[in-house]
N, C-alpha and C positions, 0 to 999 in steps of 0.2 A: 616685481621680483618674487613677491610672496603669493602670486596668483596660483601657481601649480600646487603647492602644499595645501592651500585652502580648498581648491577644487577637488583634490584627492580626498580630503577629509569629508567634504560634503557628499561625494559619491560613495565613499565607503560606509558612511552612516546610513545612507539610503539602502545600500545593498545589505548591510547588516540587519536592518529592520525587516527588509523583505525576506531574507533567509531565515531569520528567527520566526517570523509569523508563518511562513510556509512550512517550516519544520513543525511548528506547534499544530498547524492544521492537519498535516499528514499523520502526526502521532495520534491526534484525536480521531481521525478517520480509521486508523489502524485499530485503535481500541474499540471503536464502535463496531467495526466489522468482526473483530474477534469475539466480542460479546454477542453479536448476532448469530455467530456460528454455534453458540451453545444451545440455541433453540432448534429443535428437530425440523420444524416446518421451514424455517428460514434456511437452514443448512441444506435441505433437500432442493430448495430453489436455487441456491448459489453454487452448490457443488454437485456435479453428477457422479463423482467418485463414490459417494455414499451409496447410491443405488446400484453400482456395479460391484461393490465389495462382496467377495465370496463367490462370484460367478467365474468359472474357468474360461480361459480364452481358447476358442475352438475354431476360429475362422480358417486357419491354415493346417489344422489337424495336429497341432503340437501337443495338445492335451488329449490323452486317450480316455 
């Protein structure tokens, strides 16, 4: 009779641990990536937008 509540508590403890650890890992990766973007060389490798900044879009003749 007490099987279902015990089973549920065991499962939720595992999921809680998994969610907490994966959230901590994702936050750490976010922090590392944001810190890496402060370096110009790394930013130019990770983001192509930096190299295109200031260039007008002329493929369709929209910019004269």
